[in-house]
N, C-alpha and C positions, 0 to 999 in steps of 0.2 A: 504494500500500500504506500503510495507516494502522495505527499502533501502537495497541493497546488495552491498557488497564490491567487487570492480573489481580489480583483481591483475595485474595492469599495471599502468604506470605513466600517469598523466594528459598530454594531448597533448599540453597544453599551458604553464603551470608552471612547469611541470615535477615532481611534488610531487607524490611520489609513495605510499602514505598511505591514501589519502583522496578522491579517485575516487569512486563514487557510481552509482548504476543503480536502477531505479524504473520502473516497468512494470505495466501497468493498461489496462485491457480489457474493451472495451466499444463499443456501437453501435453508429456509426456516420452517420447522415442523408446523403443519396446519395452515401455513400461509403461502408456501411455495417459494420459488426463487425471487429474491428481493435484492435491491441495491441499497446498502446502508450508506447514507450520506451524512457526514459529520462536518459541520462548519465550526471552527474554533479560532479564538483570538489568543495569540501568544503574549499579548500585552497584559490583558486583565484576567485571562483564564475562562472567559465565557465560552460556552459550547452549546450547540443545538444539533440533535441527531434526529433523523427521520428515515423511514423505510419506504422505498418506492417499489411496488410490485413490477416484476418483469413483464407480465401480461396485463393488459388493460382489463379492468373489471367494470361491470356496469352497476349503477346504483341498485341496491336490492334490499329486500326485507325477508325475514324469516319468522315463521310462526310455529310454536310448539306448545301442545297441551300436555301439561303434567297431569297424568291420569292415575299413576300408581307410584308407590315408593321407589320402584326400580327406575322410573323416569328421572329421579333426582341425580342419577349418575350419568345422564346424557351430557356429552361434551359440548361446550360452548366456546366459540372464539369471538371475542369482542374487540374490535379495533378502536383506536382513539377517536374515530369519527362516528361511532355508533350510538344511537339513542336506544335505550332499553325501556320497554313499556310492559306494564301489567294492566291491561285495559279494565278488567273487572273491578280492580281496586283504585282505578284512576291514578296509578303511580307511573311516573316517568322520570328517567334519569338521562339528562342530556350531557354530551361531552362538553367539558369546560376548557378553559385556556391551558390547563395543565393535565388534560386527560391522557391516559396511557392505555394501550391495548393490553389484554390479558387472555389467557386460556384457563378455563375453569370447567365446572359442571353446573347443572341446574341448581343443585343444592348450594354451591358456592355463590351463585348469582342471587339466590333468594336470601342468603345470609347477609349479603350487602344491603338488601332492602330492609331486612329485619333490624340491622344496626341503625339505619337512618330513622326508621319509625321509632325505635327506642330512644334515640337522641331527641327527636321532636317531642316525645312524651315527657321527657325530663324538662325540656325547655318550657312547655306550657303549664306543667305542674297541675295542681288540683283546681286551679281557678276556672278552668273551662271543661266542666264535666261532659258536655255534649261532644266536644272534640276528643276528649280522652276515650269515650265510648267508641267513636269512629276508629281511632288509632288501635284500640284493643281488638276490634273486629279485624282490621288489617293484619295485625300481628298474628292473630289466630289463623287466618287464611294462609299467610305466608309460612307459618311454622307447621301447618298441617296439610300443605299442598301434596296431593297424591295419596293421602291417607284418608280414611273415613269417607271415601267417596267424594272428596273435595278436589275436583279438577281445577286447574289454574292455567290460564294462557299467558305465555311469555312471547313478546315480539321484539325482534332486533331490526332496527331501521338504519341502514348505513348508506349515506350518499356516495361513499367511495367504494362500496361493494366488497369490503374486506372481511366482514363478519359473517359467521355462519353457525348453524346448529347441526351437529354431526349425528343425525339419526334418520332412519328410513321414513318415520312419520312426520318429520319436519317438512314444512311447506315453504318453498322459496318463491318469491315473486319479484317482478320489477316494481320499483317505486314509481308513483305517478309524478308528473311534472310539478304538481302542486306540493307534494311531499318533499321532493328534491329541493324546491325553492325555500320551503319553510324550515327544513331541518338544519340545526347547527352542524358544523363539520369538525369541531374540536380545535386543537392548537394549530396555529400558523407558525411556521418557522420564522422567527423574528427577522432574520437576515433578508428574507425574500419579501417581507411586507413593508420594507422601508420605502 
């Protein structure tokens, strides 16, 4: 891997002589061949890394119904540009400016939602009993998904098309133009948005 000089100033310290780029092609499990691009500044130490897929992907959505406890082990690949929804509970997690991709299973995905609901419950305290009841209902549904006959639908909406649910029952679809326009896409490499 050879560093290449980039003819622009660092977005953090504005030094115009020490910005470099390193590109490396590799096979990433579940994601396929990608080019890892790292832009770094030798003056201040700032760095930004992004992964670019070798093959173009179309914006896509995945839907999976958790119907049994065995469905909790279904593999999920969530990219940094993916919005995760649980429509029945009106829950949605959008990618933020520091979003990262991850590989987990349905149980791990639900645990992330459980943690957020518990945090919100602590924040509102006992002052809002109606909201506490709603949050307790959400918590129960999340913690019992796939058991006691409580199916729960999970949706992945990814404008970059890098996310997926790895199961035969998972349904993939194209995103509509309206969805593509309205969905956030996660972090922008700072050096390219200047």
